[in-house]
C-alpha positions, 0 to 999 in steps of 0.5 A, spaced: 755 155 884 752 151 878 755 154 871 749 157 867 750 153 860 744 157 857 748 161 853 754 156 851 755 155 843 760 152 839 766 157 837 766 160 830 773 159 827 776 166 825 778 165 817 786 164 816 789 170 813 793 166 807 794 159 804 801 158 808 797 160 815 795 155 820 792 155 827 796 154 833 793 152 840 795 153 847 791 150 853 791 150 860 786 147 866 782 150 870 783 146 877 777 147 880 772 145 874 778 140 871 775 143 864 780 145 859 781 152 857 784 154 850 786 160 846 788 160 838 793 164 835 794 164 827 801 163 824 805 163 817 809 157 816 814 162 813 815 165 819 818 159 823 813 159 829 815 155 835 810 149 836 809 142 837 805 138 832 801 132 834 801 125 831 795 121 833 789 116 831 783 120 832 779 113 834 772 114 835 768 120 833 764 121 839 765 128 842 766 126 850 770 133 852 770 140 851 776 146 850 773 152 852 775 159 849 771 163 853 766 162 858 761 160 853 764 158 847 767 151 846 769 146 841 768 138 842 773 133 842 774 126 842 777 121 847 783 121 844 784 128 843 782 129 850 787 124 852 793 128 848 791 135 850 791 133 858 797 129 857 801 135 855 798 139 860 800 134 865 807 135 863 807 142 864 808 144 857 805 151 856 807 153 849 803 152 842 801 146 839 798 143 832 793 138 832 789 137 826 782 135 829 782 142 833 787 147 829 783 145 822 776 148 821 773 141 819 766 144 817 770 148 812 771 144 806 776 149 802 780 150 808 780 143 810 783 141 803 788 147 803 791 145 810 791 138 808 796 140 803 800 143 808 801 137 812 808 136 810 810 143 812 807 143 818 810 137 821 817 139 818 816 146 821 815 143 828 820 144 833 818 137 836 813 132 833 809 128 839 807 121 837 801 119 842 800 112 842 794 112 846 793 111 854 796 106 858 794 099 857 796 092 856 803 093 860 805 098 855 810 101 860 814 095 860 813 095 852 816 102 852 822 100 857 823 094 853 824 099 846 829 103 850 833 097 853 833 094 845 836 101 843 841 101 848 844 094 846 844 096 839 848 102 841 853 098 846 855 094 840 855 099 835 850 096 831 847 102 828 851 101 821 848 094 820 842 092 816 836 090 819 837 083 818 843 083 821 840 087 827 835 082 828 840 076 828 844 079 833 838 081 837 835 074 836 842 071 839 843 076 845 841 072 851 837 078 854 832 078 848 832 070 846 825 068 850 820 071 845 814 069 850 817 073 856 813 079 859 817 084 855 816 081 848 809 080 850 808 087 852 812 090 846 808 086 841 801 089 844 804 096 843 806 095 836 799 092 835 796 099 836 792 103 831 797 108 831 802 104 827 798 102 822 796 109 819 800 111 813 800 118 815 805 116 820 811 115 815 810 122 813 809 125 820 815 121 823 820 122 817 819 129 816 819 131 824 826 135 826 825 131 833 
């Protein structure tokens, strides 16, 4: 049966109750239609709500997908936001999370300004910050695994207390890492070229995160 789209409209945001309030999003998938269903809740950061915060790159502003809040109201989302949300659904995460492109009313300049001032508190209050680097590409799985390998080597030889220069020196001398043109290093370099690593906000989002 074809869905009647004649009454579909953009969701109208409900105003936040105060300057320390944020919107949190919960999503699920309709497996018959593959559409994303969502619901908002409002929470005060002073009440220490349980949520995850998303750190990601907006990418293209083209709206390629939708989050539906009832049968006929929706918000458009970009490809990168859709990828993050569908990833969370795939991991079976059912709790609330904060993602700026949806949880902030982007057309309300006053709210947007106030929410930007809360960004430090949002990321420091989240139980977990999810850093979304993007979808699989350019052997990214190998690059991620290589990061884990390097980390284990650093732990094995108790190098955590060394300064960065000495860590690099050790890694350069370690036979497992000497071939800078190996597929592992190539995959890692490609991974580190992703736009997420060039965002200034990353420093705040990761440093302030509890986990």
